[in-house]
C-alpha positions in Angstrom: 9.5 -5.0 119.8 8.5 -1.3 120.2 11.2 -0.3 117.7 9.9 -2.9 115.2 6.4 -1.7 115.7 7.3 2.0 115.2 9.3 1.2 112.1 6.4 -0.8 110.6 3.9 1.9 111.3 6.1 4.6 109.8 6.7 2.4 106.8 3.0 1.9 106.2 2.3 5.6 106.8 4.8 6.6 104.2 2.9 4.8 101.5 1.4 7.7 99.2 0.9 6.3 95.7 0.8 9.1 93.0 -2.5 9.3 91.0 -0.6 8.5 87.9 -3.5 7.2 85.8 -5.8 10.1 86.3 -3.1 12.8 86.2 -1.8 11.3 83.0 -5.4 11.3 81.6 -6.0 14.9 82.6 -2.7 16.0 81.0 -3.9 14.3 77.8 -7.1 16.3 78.0 -5.2 19.6 78.5 -2.9 18.8 75.6 -5.9 18.0 73.4 -7.7 21.2 74.5 -4.6 23.4 73.9 -4.1 21.9 70.4 -7.8 22.5 69.5 -7.7 26.0 70.8 -4.6 26.7 68.7 -6.3 25.2 65.7 -9.3 27.4 66.3 -7.1 30.5 66.6 -5.4 29.7 63.4 -8.6 29.7 61.4 -9.0 32.8 59.3 -12.7 32.1 58.5 -13.8 32.6 62.1 -14.4 35.9 63.8 -13.1 36.7 67.3 -16.5 36.0 68.7 -16.8 32.7 67.0 -13.3 31.7 68.2 -14.1 32.7 71.7 -17.3 30.7 71.7 -15.6 27.6 70.2 -12.7 27.8 72.8 -15.3 28.1 75.6 -16.9 24.9 74.2 -13.4 23.3 74.3 -13.1 24.4 78.0 -16.5 22.9 78.8 -15.7 19.6 77.1 -12.3 19.5 78.9 -14.0 20.1 82.2 -16.6 17.4 81.6 -13.8 15.0 80.5 -11.8 15.7 83.7 -14.9 15.2 85.8 -15.5 11.8 84.1 -11.9 10.9 84.8 -12.2 11.9 88.5 -15.3 9.7 88.7 -13.6 6.7 87.2 -12.5 4.0 89.7 -10.4 1.8 87.5 -7.6 2.3 85.1 -9.9 1.1 82.3 -12.5 3.6 83.4 -10.0 6.4 83.4 -8.8 5.4 79.9 -12.3 5.3 78.6 -13.1 8.8 80.1 -9.8 10.2 78.7 -10.5 8.8 75.2 -14.1 10.1 75.2 -12.9 13.5 76.3 -10.2 13.8 73.7 -12.6 12.7 71.0 -15.2 15.2 72.2 -12.6 18.0 72.1 -11.3 16.9 68.7 -14.8 16.9 67.3 -15.2 20.6 67.9 -15.3 22.3 64.4 -17.2 25.6 64.6 -18.8 26.7 61.4 -17.7 30.1 60.0 -21.3 31.3 60.2 -20.7 35.1 60.2 -18.4 35.1 57.2 -20.3 32.4 55.3 -23.6 34.3 55.8 -22.0 37.5 54.7 -20.5 35.9 51.6 -23.9 34.4 50.8 -25.4 37.9 51.0 -22.7 39.1 48.6 -23.5 36.3 46.2 -27.2 37.0 46.4 -26.6 40.7 45.7 -24.3 39.9 42.8 -26.8 37.5 41.2 -29.6 39.9 41.5 -27.5 42.7 40.0 -26.4 40.5 37.1 -30.1 39.5 36.4 -31.0 43.2 36.4 -28.2 43.9 33.9 -29.3 41.0 31.7 -32.9 42.3 31.8 -31.9 45.7 30.4 -32.8 46.1 26.8 -30.8 49.3 26.4 -27.4 47.5 26.9 -25.5 45.5 24.3 -24.1 42.1 25.0 -20.6 43.7 25.3 -21.9 46.3 27.8 -23.7 43.6 29.8 -20.6 41.5 29.9 -18.4 44.4 31.1 -21.0 45.4 33.8 -21.3 41.8 35.0 -17.5 41.6 35.2 -17.5 44.7 37.3 -20.1 43.0 39.6 -17.7 40.0 39.9 -14.8 42.3 40.8 -16.8 44.1 43.4 -18.1 40.8 44.8 -14.5 39.5 45.0 -13.3 42.6 46.7 -16.2 42.4 49.2 -15.4 38.8 50.0 -11.7 39.6 50.5 -12.8 42.4 53.0 -15.0 39.9 54.8 -12.2 37.4 55.0 -9.9 40.1 56.4 -12.5 41.1 59.1 -11.8 39.7 62.6 -15.0 40.6 64.4 -18.7 40.1 63.7 -19.1 43.8 63.5 -16.3 44.1 60.9 -17.8 41.3 58.9 -21.2 43.1 58.9 -19.5 46.3 57.8 -17.7 44.6 55.0 -20.9 42.9 53.9 -22.9 46.1 53.9 -20.2 48.0 52.0 -20.0 45.1 49.5 -23.7 44.9 48.8 -23.9 48.7 48.4 -20.9 48.6 46.0 -22.6 45.9 43.9 -25.9 47.7 44.0 -24.3 50.9 42.7 -23.3 49.2 39.4 -25.5 51.0 36.8 -23.8 50.8 33.4 -24.8 53.6 30.9 -26.2 52.4 27.6 -23.4 54.1 25.8 -23.6 52.3 22.5 -27.3 52.7 21.9 -27.5 56.2 23.4 -24.6 57.3 21.1 -26.2 55.7 18.1 -29.6 57.4 18.8 -27.8 60.8 19.2 -26.3 60.2 15.8 -29.8 59.5 14.4 -31.2 62.7 16.1 -28.3 64.7 14.6 -28.9 63.3 11.1 -32.6 64.0 11.4 -32.1 67.6 12.6 -29.7 68.3 9.8 -32.1 66.8 7.2 -35.0 68.8 8.5 -32.9 72.0 8.4 -32.0 71.2 4.8 -35.7 70.7 3.9 -36.7 74.0 5.6 -34.0 75.8 3.6 -35.4 74.6 0.3 -37.3 77.4 -1.5 -38.8 75.0 -4.1 -40.9 73.2 -1.6 -44.2 74.4 -0.1 -45.0 74.3 3.6 -47.1 71.2 3.1 -44.3 69.4 1.2 -41.8 70.4 3.8 -44.1 69.1 6.6 -44.6 65.8 4.7 -40.9 65.4 4.2 -40.0 66.2 7.8 -42.7 63.7 8.9 -40.9 61.1 6.7 -37.7 62.0 8.4 -39.3 61.4 11.8 -40.6 58.1 10.7 -37.2 57.0 9.4 -35.6 58.2 12.6 -38.1 56.3 14.8 -37.5 53.1 12.7 -33.8 53.5 13.1 -34.1 53.9 16.9 -36.3 50.8 17.0 -33.7 48.9 15.1 -31.0 50.2 17.5 -33.1 49.2 20.5 -33.5 45.7 19.0 -29.8 45.3 18.4 -28.0 43.1 20.9 -24.3 43.7 20.1 -22.2 46.8 19.5 -21.8 45.8 15.9 -25.5 45.4 15.4 -26.1 48.8 16.9 -23.5 50.4 14.6 -25.2 48.7 11.6 -28.6 50.0 12.6 -27.2 53.5 13.2 -25.5 53.5 9.7 -28.7 52.2 8.0 -30.8 54.8 9.8 -28.6 57.8 9.0 -28.4 56.7 5.4 -32.2 56.3 5.3 -32.7 59.8 6.7 -30.0 61.2 4.3 -31.9 59.7 1.3 -35.0 61.8 2.0 -35.1 64.2 -1.0 -38.7 65.4 -1.6 -39.6 66.5 -5.1 -40.9 70.0 -5.6 -44.1 68.6 -7.0 -46.4 71.5 -6.4 -44.2 74.2 -7.9 -42.8 72.0 -10.7 -46.4 71.0 -11.7 -47.5 74.7 -11.6 -44.5 75.8 -13.7 -45.3 73.1 -16.2 -48.8 74.4 -16.5 -47.4 77.9 -17.1 -45.1 76.5 -19.9 -48.0 74.6 -21.4 -50.2 77.8 -21.4 -47.3 79.8 -22.8 -46.7 77.4 -25.6 -50.4 77.2 -26.5 -50.6 81.0 -26.6 -47.5 81.3 -28.7 -48.9 78.8 -31.2 -52.2 80.7 -31.3 -50.3 83.9 -32.0 -48.2 82.2 -34.7 -51.5 80.9 -36.3 -53.0 84.3 -36.7 -52.8 85.6 -40.2 -53.8 89.1 -39.3 -50.5 89.8 -37.4 -47.2 90.7 -38.9 -44.0 88.9 -37.9 -43.1 91.9 -35.7 -46.4 91.9 -34.0 -46.2 88.2 -33.4 -42.7 88.6 -32.0 -43.8 91.4 -29.6 -46.8 89.4 -28.5 -44.7 86.2 -27.8 -42.2 88.4 -25.9 -45.2 89.5 -23.8 -46.2 85.9 -23.2 -42.6 85.1 -22.1 -42.7 88.1 -19.7 -46.0 87.0 -18.2 -44.7 83.4 -17.9 -41.6 84.5 -16.1 -43.7 86.7 -13.8 -46.0 83.7 -13.1 -43.0 81.4 -12.3 -41.5 84.1 -10.0 -44.8 84.2 -8.2 -44.9 80.4 -8.0 -41.4 80.4 -6.5 -42.3 83.0 -3.9 -45.4 81.0 -2.8 -45.0 79.1 0.4 -48.1 76.9 0.5 -49.9 74.6 -2.0 -52.8 77.1 -2.1 -50.5 80.0 -2.9 -48.8 78.0 -5.6 -52.2 77.2 -7.1 -53.3 80.8 -6.9 -50.0 82.0 -8.7 -50.5 79.3 -11.3 -54.1 80.3 -12.0 -53.2 84.0 -12.2 -50.3 83.2 -14.5 -52.3 81.1 -16.9 -55.0 83.7 -17.0 -52.5 86.4 -17.6 -51.0 84.5 -20.5 -54.4 83.6 -21.8 -55.3 87.3 -21.9 -52.6 88.1 -24.4 -54.5 89.1 -27.5 -52.5 91.5 -29.7 -54.4 93.8 -32.1 -53.5 93.5 -35.8 -52.5 97.2 -35.8 -50.3 97.2 -39.0 -52.8 95.5 -41.3 -55.9 97.2 -39.8 -54.2 100.6 -40.3 -53.2 99.8 -43.8 -56.7 98.6 -44.7 -58.1 101.7 -43.2 -55.8 103.8 -45.4 -57.0 101.8 -48.4 
């Protein structure tokens, strides 16, 4: 009897059932947690800090799931706790906040820069397109640097470098500036040409150079209004041709010389009409008229102002008018008679 009792007690005492249901459930939780952590580590869009925070969240949810499993009293309760835990862990999907925020800042900077480029009136469509393409390139480079960053600090550094790179895009207005320089060169050359002309008075030179300035300004306005490289070139060509066409007439001096010619012709006719002069005396007197006319024209040529031209003309016509040859031959002959 004693032996049977002892054997029975030992047999009962040996009963130690494994916690199969809960251990299996916890293993499933560990497996789900490890898989999720690996998935998080594999994500290139997360920073180290975001990965660490997400994996900490996985650990928290795994611990909560195991606590729920420990609290379960039936197989069904364990299964329910396990399923809820796995689902909770699987649902973890951390947003790539740092990199997404940085890329948004890059997009914002790029759009602002493109708008600033579009607003510039000194750029042609081709220059704007090239500059905006440069912005796109810099934005792409910045995003690649952000993608390659592994920490929040590195992301911030890449973002700052990117926005500064985009901000530095400041395309020169090459087409319009070059065209305007050509206009300035043409205007300066034409003004020098005008200044070199001896047949113009100071007033005529000033008026002609003012005309050059007007044409230059009109050309520059047309260049400013042009929107394409071709239109700029067309405006430049039209402007230089307009400036080149400035050729002021020497009105003051030509008019004065015409007055001298008129006075000389009138005086010669008066001399020819005189019956008291011999042919030789007429010839000598008309030669004197020619001399005075030439002297007057030389004085007109030497004059630099409208007033000086007028003075030379008046002096010349008066000098010609004063020619009044005496009838010496006939008067002497008559005296002899």
